[in-house]
N, C-alpha and C positions, 0 to 999 in steps of 0.2 A: 893527210892520214885521211885512211876511208874506216868508217865508224864500221864498228861490227859487233854483231847482235851476240848475244853471249845465252845458252840456256841459263837454268835454276844449277844442273848439272857440273860444267861450265865456269859456272862463281862458283862454287866452293873448292874445283878445284885449281884453280886459282888465286883465291882468297891463301887456300893451302900453303898452295907459290908463291908466292908474296912472304907466310908466316915462318916456310922454312931456309927464307931467302936471306931472310932480316936476324934471320936464329942462327943464322955463321957466317953473317957483321957486318952484312950489308946496310943502312942507312933503305925507309922506307920507300924515297925518286925513287934510287937506285932501285931496287925492286921492283916495283911498280912495271918502271921501262927495261927493266928484263923481263920479267912476266905477258905484257904490251901491252900493260895498262896503262890511265894514269890517274895518279895518288888521289884523287878529289873521287874519282870511280870509284877506285879503293877503300875508300873510306868508306864513300856508302852503303856501299858493297856489306862490309867489315860488320855496317849497326846493323841492315837489319839479316844477316846470317849467317855473323857470325856468333862460332861453337854451334854452329846446327850442325844433325849430316844426314843425308841422304833421306834416314826414315825417318826424320825431323817432317821432311823436307816433302816429301810427302801427304807426309800426318795435313801438314797444313794446309797444304794444292784441294787436301780430300772435304777439309772445315770450309775452308773459302767457296770451295764448291757451294755443300750444304750452306751455306749461311746465304748464296745468290738464290737457294729454291724455296728458301725458308722469306726471303727478303723477299721474293719472284711471291708468295703466300698470302707473307702479308697483303698486300699489294691488292692484291685481288681480292678480298677477304675485305676490306677497306671499302675499297671501289665498290660489291657489293653491300652491303650497311648502306653506303651514300642512297644509292640507290632505292634503297629496303624509305627509307625512311626520309625521302624523296616522295614515293610512290604512298606514305603515308597521310603526308602535310595535304593530299589531293582530295 
């Protein structure tokens, strides 16, 4: 079976689709098969994105981007601190 990569919006749509199938009486494995994903993938997605709306997803992505930016700033400042410390030792 060929692998397909889903974006966050597609993942949220598939999680909801599987939940609708389950509420209609299907078991999880059959619902995942109908949606075209494995049950292991579904459970991983549900653990990561379960109960999340599109607004929370975009907020999470912006927070991750901000976190990366702040980590880079801290790393640069730490490097500057080490350079100054070495220059004072000489």
